[in-house]
C-alpha positions, 0 to 999 in steps of 0.5 A: 468090534465094540467092548461089551458094556456090563448091564445090571439087573435089580429087584423082581419086585418092588413096593412102597414100604413106607409112607410119611406125610406132614399137613401144615398146622394151619386149618383154613375154612371155606368162610375164610376163602369165601370173602375175596370171591363172593362166595360161601360156605355151601357153594364151595361144600357143593361145587368142590366137597371141600370144608377146610383145607391147610394153609402153610406159613412162611416157615413151612417151605417146599423143602421142610414139608418134603424132609418132615414126611420123608423122615416119617417115611424112611422110619414107617419103612423101618430101613437107615436113612443111608439105604436110600440112594435116589430122591425124587421130587413130585412138585409144580411150585417150587418156584426156581427153574433151577437148580431143583428142589431134590438135591436141598431136600436129600441134603437136609435129610442127611443123605450125600451124593445121593441121586436127586431130581424134580418130576413136573407132572401137575396133579398126576406127578406122584403116580409118575414118581412111584412109576420111576421109582419102580422101575429104577429098584427094578433096573438096579439103578437103584436100591431104595428111592425116596418119592415125595409128592409136595406143594405150596400152591398158596404161593401161585393161588390168586385168592381173588380167582373164583375158579382157583382160590377155594380149591388149592391148599399145601402138604406133603407126603412120601414114600420109600419104594424098595424091593420087596418079596411079592409084587407090591406096584402094579404096571403103570398106565400113564400118559397125556393130552397136549390138546388140553394144555390150556385147561391147567396152566400158568395164565403167563410165562416168566418172559411175558412177566419181565416184559409187563415188568418193563413196560408197567413197572410194579403195576405188574401181575405176577403169574397165577395158576389159572383153571378151567375147571368145567373143561377138565371136570369133563376131560376127566369124568370122561377119559379116565375110566379106561385108564382106571380098568387098564391099570387094574386089568395090568395089575391082574385084578378085578374091581371086585379085588380092590380093597381101596381107591385112591384118586387125585382129590381134584372134586368131590363131585369127580371121585363120585363119578369115577367110583360110580362108573367104575362100581365098587363094591361096597366093600372098596374104600373110597379115599375123600380126603379133600373135605378136610385137605383140599386139592394139594396137586401132587401131595395129594395121592399119599395125603389121600392114603394116610387118611385112608388108613388114619381112619382105619377104612384101609390097612397096610398091604391092601391092594389100592387103586391110584389114579391121578390127572392133572396139568399137561394134561397128564395122568397116571395111574398103578395098583399098589399094596397100601404101606406102613405109615407113621 
């Protein structure tokens, strides 16, 4: 008979204990990005709902932005940093295939010998990280997990691409996830649709780029983020209502019991459509951080949570539906209690 392997169990319930964010200092107006794409402030606002966004400087990196957001999240959670024993980083703009950003971020935070890894699920990455972190704590693999969403999309977007240059921006958000006396993170509803992989993608792989260099030398065009906006809009507008309703139902709630909805800040029109089809009550606050922050991919959910509470539209402890979707195409949703924030 095989030797019996011991098993462990963790917390019965989990919650987001603290939230921190980092917004780059530089505020960029529509007029600034409109020139290279032959556009205008009115066109951009009408098409996306964006008025301003933040662009990171060379000194504001994936690591530095993550560390700043994480430190505030740990402080808001009112725990010691040494109680963190896992770091999950959701990002699509860490420009090294290896090593991952997670270990460097953990070390910069002074965390020693903790598990640290990256998750690549596009704009849905943060909600994926929340799901993983919650399950790690429930399973006993970790005590407290730092889940970070961070992007420096200005490194990957062609400023002359009319389909992407006005949309994407930079920033970071982090939450500490740990044990709770009552459920603070509901079951996650997630999935993917690989038939739509072309809708948001890197426009060439690195081997194609290297081949161009061999053939054309310095005239080779680097890979950029490419998006088929109409395809993404249609997919999101018509596919995500069921995901949202499933997440609310699995949390044991109804839409009338939601205090807030925090959708991925992809496009103002998509946000409006999602709120309308769900028939949210007037008492339910709707995050619309895209107006000031743009689309920050994996960072958009935590940034939007912070904006919602900073403006007083929602409060810590309130019930909120998180829903995100992006490259893959991937999606994830869960109902949570909003965390303390700094």
